[in-house]
C-alpha positions as CSV (number, residue, x, y, z in Angstrom):
1,M,12.0,46.3,32.7
2,T,11.4,50.3,32.4
3,I,8.4,51.3,31.1
4,V,8.3,54.6,29.0
5,R,5.4,56.6,27.9
6,L,5.2,57.8,24.5
7,T,3.5,61.2,25.9
8,D,5.8,61.5,28.8
9,I,8.7,61.6,26.5
10,I,6.7,64.1,24.4
11,N,5.9,66.3,27.3
12,T,9.3,65.8,29.1
13,E,10.3,69.6,29.9
14,V,14.2,70.5,29.6
15,K,15.5,73.7,31.0
16,N,19.2,73.2,29.1
17,V,20.1,71.8,25.7
18,Y,19.9,68.2,26.1
19,L,22.9,67.0,24.1
20,N,25.0,69.2,26.6
21,D,23.7,67.4,29.6
22,L,24.0,64.1,28.1
23,L,27.5,64.6,27.2
24,T,28.3,65.9,31.2
25,E,26.3,63.0,32.6
26,K,28.0,60.2,30.6
27,K,31.4,62.6,30.7
28,I,32.2,62.0,26.9
29,S,33.4,65.1,25.0
30,K,32.3,66.2,21.6
31,Y,35.3,64.8,20.0
32,R,34.9,61.5,21.6
33,L,31.1,61.3,20.6
34,S,32.1,62.7,16.7
35,K,34.4,59.5,16.7
36,E,32.1,56.6,18.3
37,S,29.1,57.9,16.1
38,G,31.0,58.9,12.9
39,I,29.1,62.4,13.1
40,P,31.3,65.3,12.3
41,K,32.5,67.2,15.3
42,A,31.4,70.5,13.7
43,T,27.8,68.9,13.5
44,I,27.9,67.9,17.1
45,A,29.6,71.5,18.2
46,D,26.6,73.1,16.1
47,I,24.1,71.2,17.8
48,C,25.2,71.8,21.3
49,S,25.4,75.7,20.9
50,R,22.1,75.5,18.9
51,K,23.4,76.7,15.7
52,A,21.6,73.3,14.4
53,R,18.5,72.0,15.3
54,I,18.8,68.4,16.0
55,E,15.0,67.9,14.7
56,K,16.0,69.2,11.4
57,C,19.4,66.5,11.1
58,S,18.8,63.5,9.0
59,A,17.4,60.4,10.5
60,D,20.8,58.8,10.1
61,T,22.5,61.1,12.3
62,I,19.9,61.2,15.0
63,Y,20.5,57.6,15.0
64,K,24.0,57.4,15.1
65,I,24.6,60.1,18.0
66,S,21.3,58.7,20.0
67,K,23.0,54.9,19.7
68,A,27.0,56.2,20.7
69,L,25.1,58.3,23.8
70,G,22.5,55.0,24.6
71,V,19.5,56.8,24.5
72,S,16.2,56.6,22.0
73,M,16.0,58.6,19.6
74,E,12.7,59.9,20.6
75,S,14.3,61.0,23.5
76,L,16.9,62.9,22.2
77,I,14.7,64.8,19.5
78,E,11.5,65.5,21.9
79,Q,13.5,67.1,24.6
80,E,15.6,69.3,22.0
81,M,12.4,70.4,20.5
82,E,10.9,71.2,23.9
83,N,13.7,73.3,24.6
84,Y,13.7,75.4,21.8
85,S,10.0,75.8,21.5
86,P,8.3,74.8,24.8
87,Q,4.7,75.2,23.6
88,L,5.5,72.4,20.5
89,K,4.3,69.3,22.6
90,R,3.1,67.1,19.7
91,P,5.7,65.9,17.2
92,S,4.8,65.4,13.4
93,F,3.1,62.3,12.2
94,E,6.1,61.2,10.7
95,V,8.4,61.6,13.6
96,F,6.0,60.0,15.7
97,K,5.7,56.8,13.2
98,S,9.9,56.9,13.1
99,N,9.6,56.9,17.1
100,V,7.6,53.8,17.3
101,C,9.2,51.7,15.0
102,H,12.6,52.2,16.6
103,L,10.8,51.4,20.0
104,V,9.9,48.0,18.5
105,K,13.3,47.5,17.1
106,E,14.9,48.7,20.3
107,K,12.5,46.7,22.9
108,G,11.6,43.6,20.6
109,D,8.0,42.6,19.8
110,I,6.8,41.3,22.8
111,D,8.3,43.6,25.4
112,F,6.8,46.8,23.1
113,I,3.3,44.9,23.3
114,I,3.5,44.5,26.9
115,D,4.8,47.9,28.1
116,T,2.5,49.7,25.7
117,L,-0.6,47.8,26.9
118,A,0.7,48.4,30.7
119,T,1.2,51.9,30.1
120,D,-2.5,52.2,28.0
121,E,-0.9,54.8,25.8
122,V,-3.4,54.0,22.8
123,R,-6.1,55.3,25.0
124,N,-4.0,58.3,26.3
125,L,-3.3,59.3,22.9
126,Y,-7.3,58.5,21.8
127,N,-8.4,60.6,24.7
128,R,-6.2,63.9,23.6
129,K,-7.9,63.3,20.2
130,W,-4.4,62.5,18.8
131,Y,-6.1,60.2,16.4
132,P,-3.7,59.3,13.9
133,E,-1.0,58.4,16.5
134,A,-3.8,56.4,18.6
135,F,-4.6,54.5,15.8
136,Y,-0.9,54.0,14.5
137,L,-0.1,52.6,18.1
138,L,-3.0,50.5,18.4
139,A,-2.3,49.1,14.6
140,M,1.3,48.2,15.6
141,I,0.0,46.2,18.4
142,D,-2.1,44.2,16.4
143,F,0.5,43.8,14.1
144,L,3.1,42.7,16.2
145,S,0.6,40.3,17.9
146,G,-0.2,38.7,15.1
147,E,3.3,38.3,13.9
148,N,3.9,36.5,17.2
149,H,0.6,34.6,17.5
150,V,-0.5,36.4,20.6
151,P,-4.3,37.1,21.4
152,L,-5.6,40.8,20.5
153,C,-6.1,43.1,23.3
154,T,-10.0,43.6,23.5
155,K,-10.3,46.6,25.6
156,Y,-9.6,48.8,22.4
157,D,-12.3,47.2,20.6
158,D,-14.0,50.6,20.3
159,I,-11.4,52.0,19.1
160,R,-10.7,49.5,16.3
161,A,-14.3,50.2,15.2
162,Q,-13.1,53.6,13.8
163,K,-10.6,55.3,11.3
164,L,-9.5,58.1,10.0
165,K,-11.6,59.9,7.3
166,N,-8.9,60.4,4.9
167,I,-5.9,57.9,4.0
168,I,-2.5,59.0,5.5
169,Y,0.3,58.3,2.9
170,P,4.0,58.6,4.1
171,A,5.5,61.8,3.3
172,G,8.0,60.5,0.8
173,V,4.9,58.9,-1.1
174,L,3.5,62.2,-1.4
175,L,6.2,64.1,-2.3
176,S,7.0,61.4,-5.1
177,D,3.4,62.0,-6.7
178,T,3.4,65.8,-6.5
179,A,6.4,66.3,-8.2
180,V,5.6,64.3,-11.2
181,D,1.8,65.0,-10.9
182,T,0.7,61.1,-10.7
183,D,-1.1,59.0,-8.1
184,K,1.1,55.9,-8.9
185,H,2.9,56.0,-5.8
186,R,-0.1,56.2,-3.5
187,S,-1.4,53.4,-5.5
188,E,1.5,51.2,-5.0
189,C,1.4,52.4,-1.4
190,I,-1.8,51.2,-0.5
191,K,-1.8,47.9,-2.5
192,N,1.4,47.3,-0.2
193,A,0.0,48.4,3.0
194,I,-0.1,46.2,6.0
195,P,-3.8,45.4,6.7
196,E,-3.7,46.0,10.3
197,F,-2.8,49.6,9.5
198,L,-5.0,50.2,6.5
199,R,-7.8,49.5,8.5
200,F,-7.3,52.5,10.0
201,N,-6.3,54.5,6.7
202,I,-2.9,54.7,7.3
203,A,-0.8,53.7,4.5
204,E,2.0,51.8,6.2
205,S,3.9,49.2,4.2
206,D,7.4,48.6,6.3
207,V,7.9,49.1,9.8
208,R,10.9,47.1,10.3
209,N,13.4,48.6,7.8
210,V,14.7,51.2,10.8
211,Y,18.3,52.3,11.4
């Protein structure tokens, strides 16, 4: 079993366009990648030539490319972001959440819990003062532990006693409310939020529906 730290992925440095490196390493042409992923060859060519930035692509595009290449979405996104701007060490919270959810789907609940606890990733993020990320990851561990009847890891009880000052809502929820000047979607989000996440003031209602 290969254990991967999220912070290691985020801080990986590359000197060349990562997608080009992967194509060379796997001996796959842009045309073949296009056929196997269902992504237009022009889009792939634009990413490889830096005319398009992969982190600006849709989640569906990133997922299809990463699946065709047999790599994780987060490694594809973060290594390309590092290539464009080395000072960007921290992804947006939305990207982080997506990465975590895809890792859960990729590894399975139990392996995700084991790997994350083994790398002490919650503490690593917390010590960096990346509090939303630390709380989200711990919430995910607690949620999956409950789903699988696994006892909670007590070494993070000090972190469990804390929470964010303000509630973090999904970007889509905030946009929906802003568009019509209401708080309806935020209210619904809180009502449907998973308790393990809401305890940290993170309004998360669905961690399974990822593609």
